[in-house]
C-alpha positions in Angstrom: 0.0 0.0 0.0 2.9 2.4 0.7 4.3 1.9 -2.8 1.0 3.0 -4.3 1.2 6.3 -2.3 4.7 6.9 -3.7 3.6 6.3 -7.2 0.7 8.7 -6.9 0.9 11.5 -9.4 1.2 15.0 -8.1 -1.2 17.6 -9.6 1.8 19.5 -11.1 2.7 16.3 -13.0 -0.4 16.6 -15.1 0.4 20.2 -15.9 4.0 19.2 -16.8 2.7 16.6 -19.2 0.6 19.2 -21.0 3.6 21.6 -21.2 5.8 18.9 -22.5 3.3 17.9 -25.1 3.0 21.5 -26.4 6.7 22.2 -26.3 7.6 19.0 -28.1 5.2 19.9 -30.9 7.0 23.3 -31.4 10.6 22.3 -31.4 12.9 20.6 -34.0 15.0 18.7 -31.4 12.5 16.9 -29.1 15.3 14.9 -27.5 16.8 18.1 -26.1 13.6 18.9 -24.2 13.5 18.2 -20.5 11.3 19.4 -17.7 12.1 19.9 -14.1 9.1 20.2 -11.7 9.9 22.0 -8.5 7.0 21.7 -6.0 6.9 24.3 -3.2 4.5 25.4 -0.6 3.0 28.1 -2.7 2.8 26.2 -5.9 5.0 24.6 -8.6 7.6 25.8 -11.0 8.1 24.0 -14.3 11.5 24.6 -15.8 11.7 23.7 -19.5 15.2 23.1 -20.9 15.6 22.9 -24.7 18.1 23.4 -27.4 19.2 27.0 -27.7 18.1 27.1 -31.3 14.5 26.1 -30.3 14.1 28.6 -27.4 12.9 31.2 -29.8 10.2 28.9 -31.1 8.9 28.3 -27.6 8.9 32.0 -26.7 7.4 33.2 -30.0 7.1 36.7 -31.4 6.8 39.2 -28.6 6.5 36.3 -26.2 3.1 35.3 -27.4 3.7 31.6 -27.5 5.2 31.3 -24.0 2.4 33.5 -22.7 -0.2 31.1 -24.2 1.6 28.1 -22.7 1.7 29.8 -19.3 -2.1 30.6 -19.6 -2.9 27.0 -20.4 -0.6 25.7 -17.6 -2.2 28.0 -15.0 -5.7 27.1 -16.1 -5.0 23.4 -15.8 -3.2 24.0 -12.5 -6.2 25.8 -11.1 -8.4 22.9 -12.2 -6.2 20.3 -10.4 -5.7 22.5 -7.4 -2.1 23.9 -7.7 -0.5 27.2 -8.7 1.9 26.8 -11.6 4.7 28.9 -13.2 6.5 28.0 -16.4 10.1 29.1 -17.2 12.2 28.5 -20.3 15.9 27.7 -19.9 17.3 27.9 -23.4 
């Protein structure tokens, strides 16, 4: 029974799955994409690491793409009961 509790998915993991799905659809080098989820008391931080050449694709013109990704992540985060921030590390 204890192992089941350890395998239980955190709410932030669902948001990270969504962010990963979106980011992988935007980049050329999917293998270079990795996500780190840092859960804190006030919410979660999702750090997206990607190839430097793909960072611009994720950010988009005038930051529109990353803004949309953050909006979706926050909306899903609210739905699953956690506060979420998304940062890009190029």
